N, C-alpha and C positions, 0 to 999 in steps of 0.2 A: 406548717410550722410555725410556732408563735414568733412574733416579731421581737427583735432585740430593744432592750432599753434598760433604764437604770430603776431598781427596785426601789419603791417607796420606803422601806425599813432598812435594808441593808446597804443600799445605793450601789451596789454592785451592777455592772453591764452583763446583763444576762437575757436569755430568752423570758419573756413576761407571759404570766397570765392574770387574773384579776382576783383581788381581794374584796370581798363584801364588809362594808363598814357601817354599822356594828355586823358582827357574825350573822349570816343569813340565817343559822339556825334558832335565832331567837323569834323570828316570824314565822306564824303558820300559814299556810297554804289557804287562798291565794295570796302571795307575798306583795306587798306594794312595791313601787320602784325603789331600788335600795342603790346607795352610792357605792361605787367600786373604785378602786386605785390599782395602778399597774404594781404587780408583785411577782417576785421570782418563786419558781416551784420550792425550793428548800425553804424560804420564809413562809410561805402557804401552808406548806406541811407542817413545819416546826410550831408555828403560832396557833395554827387551826387545831392543834392537837389539844389545846386547852378549851375549845369553844364549848364542849359538851358538857363539861365539868361546871364551868361558868354558867351555861344555861339552867341546868339542874339546881345550882346554888341559887341563883337570882329569882327562880320561879318559885320558891319556897315560899307559900302563905299569900301568894297573889290572889286578887279578887276574881273567883270564878264566874261571876255575873258579867263583869266587863271584859274578861279575857277567857271564855270558855274554850275557844280552840287552843290556846296556848297552855291551859291548865290539862286538857286532854291529852296534847302532845307529851307534856311532862311526865304525865302518868304513864302513857305507853312507853316512854324512855326508861322509866324506873322498872317498869315490869320486865323490859327488855335485858335488865342487868342480870338476870337469872340464866341467860345463856352463857355456855361455857366460855365463849369469845371474850364476854364483857366480865367474868371474873374478877379480874384484876382492878378493873376500874370500879366496879361495886364494892370492892374491899376497901378501896381509898375513900369511897363516899360514907361507907359504915364507919369509918375510922373517924371521921369528921362529924359524926352525927352524937350528939348528948341527947339521950331520950329525957332526962330529968334537969330542968324543965325541957320541954320539946324545943329543941332547936338544932340548927346545923351550924358548927363553927367553921369558918370558912378557912381554906387554904389561901392565905393572903399572897402569897408568892405567885399563885396560879391567877388570882384575880387581878393582881396588879400588872401581870403580861397582858392579859386581855384589855384592861382599860387603857394602859399605856399605848397598845397596838391601835385601839379605836381613837385615841388622841392624834397618833401620827398620821393616822389614815385620814381623819377630818381635816386636820390641819393641812395636809396635801391637797385634799379636796378644795379647800376654801383659798388657800394662798398659792397653788400650783407650784409649789416648792416643797422640798422633803427637809424634815428637822435633820439637819446635817450633824455628823459627829456624835460623841456621847453626850446623851441628852439626861439631865437629872429629871426625875419624875418622883411624886409622892401623891397620895391620895388619903383622903378620910371619908368614911361612910357618914352621909347626913343623917342623923335621927337625933333622938332625944337625949342621947348620952354625949351628944357633941357641943363642947363648950366654945361659944363663938364670940369674938370680940366685937365692938361696935362696928369698927371699920370692917370687920370680916362680915357682919351680918348685913351691912350694906352692900357688900360685894355680892353676897349670896342672893339678896334681894335684887340686885340689878341684872345679875345673869338669870334668875327667876322669872324676870319680865320679858326676856327675849328670847324664850326657848323656841326652838325648830322642832317640830314633830315630825317623826317617822313612824306610820303603822298604827293609826289610831290609839295612840298613846302606849305603844310598845316600847317606844325610844324616844326621849326628848333631850336635847342637849343645846347648850349655848356657850360661848367662850370670848374672852376679852384679853387683850395684852396688857401687861403690868409692868414690863421692864423696859421701855424705850430707852435707847434705841437697840437693846438686847433683842436679837431677831426672834428668839424662841422663848422668851419669857410671856407664858400665856396661863391663864386661868380657866377652868371648865366647870361647868356643872351637868351631870348626866342623871337622868331619871329611867328607870327600866320598870315597865308595866305600872305607871304610878304609885310605885311601891318602894323600890330601893332606889336612893339617890347616891352619888358620889361627887365630891369637891375633888378636883385634880389639878396639879400645877406641874408646868415643865419650865426648864432654864438650862442655859449651856453651863452655868455654874452652880455646882450643888449646893452652895452655901447660901444661894437666894432663896432655896425653898426647903432647904432641912436645918439651917443655923438656928440659934437663939432668938434672932431678929427676922427671920425669913418670912416669905410669903405664907406658908403654912402655919407657922407657929402665931404670926399675926392676925391670921384669919381663923383658924379653927384648931381646937386642942381636943385629941381623942380623950374621951371621959373614962376610958378604962374598958367599957363593954363593946368597943367598936368592931369587935372580930365576929359576933355572931349574926347570922342572917335567921331571922323568925318568920 
């Protein structure tokens, strides 16, 4: 029987399992030591349903020389979409694929769910407390289309200089607080496969990250092509 405790994500007192942060499926075997956080089964099942979509989207275009196992795993996963039980998932992936030019337009909602979960899990891991209550969350993909203010570039440079690595470049991350004494005001930089990077922020008050003078608008502005993973 699993032990009782409070889930990292919903906060409910339930029987607990563990959740891997970031998702375990991003790493090929043999996997490195991974961060785990306490998680109830309903949250694990619901949040985990987006992991495979995220993995296939995020591995599009990664370097096959530096990440040969991950590319092979991704190819096997794509080939498995021909199975009848995977038909619904395959149709969703194909719906988001634009053949001209060759790119995958991401489902931002599903990507946001995974990134938000990673942030909450890592916050719990480092702070030993959960992000309690409704937490506002926003993210931007860091690429050539991202317009960055001077202060924003300094923040991104600061985060980039202190990245923690898990799995030989599969995942790198760093974070800092920006709204002291607001307990959940954080800024994050996350890189996957040294290919896709995301800037993420959290706060208890949504105006702190989504308003005209918010941390997101003061750091990075979406240049309009930010929904595509190439």
